[in-house]
N, C-alpha and C positions, 0 to 999 in steps of 0.2 A: 524815197519815200513811195509807198505803195498808194495806188489810186483810191479815191473815194468811191464808194459803192451805194448809189442810191442815197446819198447824203451821209453815210455812216463810214468814218474813218477806221482802219484796222487797229485792232488792238493785239499786244505783243505779249508772250509768256516766254521766259527763258527756261532752257531744259537743263536742269542740274544732272550730276552724276546720280545714278540709281538703278534699280532693278528693272526697270521696263523694257520689254523687248520690242514694243510697237508703239507708234505714235498715238493710236487709240487708246492702249492700255494707260499710257501716261495721262492723256487728256480726261479719261474717266476719272481717275483718282484724284488729278489736280483740281477738278471742280465736281465735286459730289452732287451738287444740286443739279446738275444737267444730266439726264439720262443718257445711257450709251447709245440708245436708238438715234437720240438727236445728234450726237457728235457724228455718226455714221452718215445721217443724212446732210449734215452739214459739209463733211468731207467729200460725199459724192457730189455734193453741189458746187464744190470748188471753193467753198467759203473759209478754208483752212488752207494757208500757203506758206511757204518758206520765205527766207528773206530776199529772195530773187522774184518772188511774186508766183512761183510754180507751185500748183496744186499738189498736196500730198496725198498719198493713200493711206486707208485706215490701218493695213498691217505693215506699212512702211517700217523699216528697222529705225529703232529710236537711236539717236546720235546725240550725247551730251554736249553741253557748252555750245549749243546752237539756239536759234531761237525761231518760234513759229509765230504766225500773225492769223488772226480769225477776225471774220465779220459778224459783229452780234447781230443777233435775230430774236424777235420775239414772235412765237406761234399765235395765231389767232388774236392779233391785236386788235381792240375794238376801234373802229373808226371814230374819228372826232370831227364834226362839222365846223367847229369854231375856226374863225378865219383871223390871222394876223396881218397887221398891215405894216410895211416899212415906212417910218417917218422920215428918215435920214440915212445917206450912205456917201461916205467918200472913201479916200485911200486907208484910212487909218481906223473908221468906225461904221457900225451899222445900229441904228436904233429902230427898234419894233415896238408896237402897240400889242401886247399880248392880251386876247380875251381871256375871261373866265374859264376855268376848267382844262386850260391848255398846260401841260408841264412845260418849263423852261428846258430843262435837260433830260436825257434817257435816264430811266431808273426802273427797276421791277418790270411792270407789265408795259411800260411806255418806251417806244423807241420811235418809230417812224412817226407817230403822233405827238412829236413834242416841237417846241419852238426852235430849237437849235437844228435839229435835223431837217425841218421843213426850209429853213433858211439857208443851210448849206446847199439843199437841193436846188432852190429858187435862184440863189446867186451864185451857185458854182464855186464857193470859197470852202474849201476843206479845212482851213486853219482858223475859221470863225469860232470864237470861243467867248461865252458868257462872262461879263465882268462883275455881276452881282446876281441874285436870285430873287426870285417872287414866288410865294407859295402857289401851287396849282390853282388854287380857288381865287386868288388875286389877280385882278386886271391891271393893265397900264404898261408903262414904260420900262423896257429892257434894253440895256445897252451890250453890245458886242464888239471886242476887238477883232480887227483882220489880220494884223500882224503879229507874229510871235515875238518879234524883236521890241514891239513897243507895248506889248501886253502888260508886263509888269509895271510900267509907269502908270497906266491907269487903274491896274488893281491897287496900287499905293494910295491913290486919291482916297479909295473906300476905306482902306486900313487906318489911313491918317485923317479920316473925318474931314475931308476937304471937298465933299459932295453934298451940296444942298439938295435935299429930297423933300417932297412935297406929295402928301398922300390926301385922299378925300374919303370920308366914311359916311354911312347914313346909320343911325343910332337912335334910341328913344330920345326924345327932348327932356331937358332936364333944367328946372327952375331953381333948384336949391344950390347948384355950383354956380360959381362967376367965372366966366371966360373973358380974355384967353387964361389959361393956367398951364403949369408945367407939372408933369407927373416924373418923379425921379426915383426909381427903386431898383432893387437888386433882383435879377431874374436867374433862376436856376431850373433846372429839369424837374419836372414834376413825376410822382410815381408812375403814371401811365406815360409810354415813351411818346404819344401824340401831343402831350401838353408841357407847358412850362408853367411856372409860379413864382410869385413874388416871395421873398425871403429876406432875412435880416441879412446885411453885407458881413463878411468876415471882420473880425476886429481890425482895425488899422487900415482897412480898404473903404474905397468908395462905392457906391451903388453902381451899377454896369449899365444902366439905361437911363435915358431921358427924351421925353416926348413933349413938345409944345402943341397945346390942342387950344383952337378957336372954334367959335361958333359961327358958321356961315350963313344959315337959314334955318328957319322952323316952319314945319308945315303940319299942324295938328300935333299928333303923338309922335311925330317922328322929326329928326333934324339932321342937317348936313353939317359935319365938323371938318375942319382943315387939320391935318396932323402933320406935324414937322419933327421927325425922330434926328435927334443929334447923335444917336448910336443905332447900331443895326443887329441886336440880337433875335433870335429866332422867336417869331410871333410877338414880338414886342408891342406893336400896336394893338393887336387883339387882347392880349393880357391888360395892357393899360387902360383900355376902353371898358373891358369887362369889370376890372376893379374899381372903376368909378361908378359902377351901376348902369354902364352904358354899353352893353354888349352889342357888337356890330350886327346889323340885320343879315340873316343867312349864315350866321356862325354856327356850325355844328360841333365846334371844339370848346368853345368858351362862352359863358362860365361852366357849362356843364358839357362833358362829352355825350354826345348823343349817338344813338345807333347809326353806324355808318351803312349807308345804302349807296344806290346810285345817285349820280348827280341829278339835281333838280335846276334844269336850264331857266326856269322861271322864277327861282329863287336863290340866285347865286350870294355869294359872300358880298355885301356892299362895300367893298374896300379897293380903291383904286390908287394905283402909283401914278398920280396925275401930271408930275414934271420932276425935272432934274436939271441941276446947274453946277457948273464948275469951270475953273481956268484949264484949258488944255495943257497937259505937261509936255506935250510934243510941240505943238505950234504955238502955244502962249494965247490962243485965242479964247475969249469967253464964249462958252457955248451953254445953250439953254434948250431943253426939248419938252414939250408938252403932249400929253395924251389928248387924242380925238375922240376916246370914248367917254361916256356919261353913266354917272349912278342914278336910277330911278328910284323914286320913292314908292312905296306899296300903294296899289290902287285904293282909294276910300272904299268902305264898306257901306 
């Protein structure tokens, strides 16, 4: 296994039979979204290596049926001052408190400024892998597996709905609805790739989402709600709250997609993954973790 570099593990690409004469020719054609100049810079920096960890040269002869390994980079990645805290760590798990606006995993323009890469650097665990996801805008508890051998057992908890998840949200107060209530609907992708929507379930099938919602406290025009999703569809909580006429404060996607600008640190999405509980599939111990973060009501005018 190749060593981790600054929290990033090596990605691999297989070299099939083909017409390429050099390593650079193949990489440029295989990854058309990455300019040739970027590959030259990566190769010259030693960020592309063979299976033995030896740096390759741009004009090195192409040899099919081998593998290359490369370390992903993001040019001019914007710094992120948001700080995460480790809530728990043992030989099996790491549980962290993710702040708003920090992505969980690398994607697109985010690499070093992600929770996963930060924790790998901080803890020195190249095998660390998230067991579930939170939206970049959502704060709260995220759980990671430390050992590849036991990762699947924890992932099965989520797939089998054996995890009790608890969220909090701040949204408009509502006097017409009676709480607690349960929202059970069918969610499907909307026309815009950033959104989901409610739709009729296909004939003979059941709705694919369920959220239990309780009213925790009211402060004037705003209220704090407790949300307990029984399912884990993308944007489930945001869609359910908006459909009830209770869009979560700071939501720029629901009920309407607003113009996407820069982050607003003073107006984050008021959605918090407040807690998680389950029976550990490896040790058999009952585990429970709670976020130390808080959602704040807007200041009165």
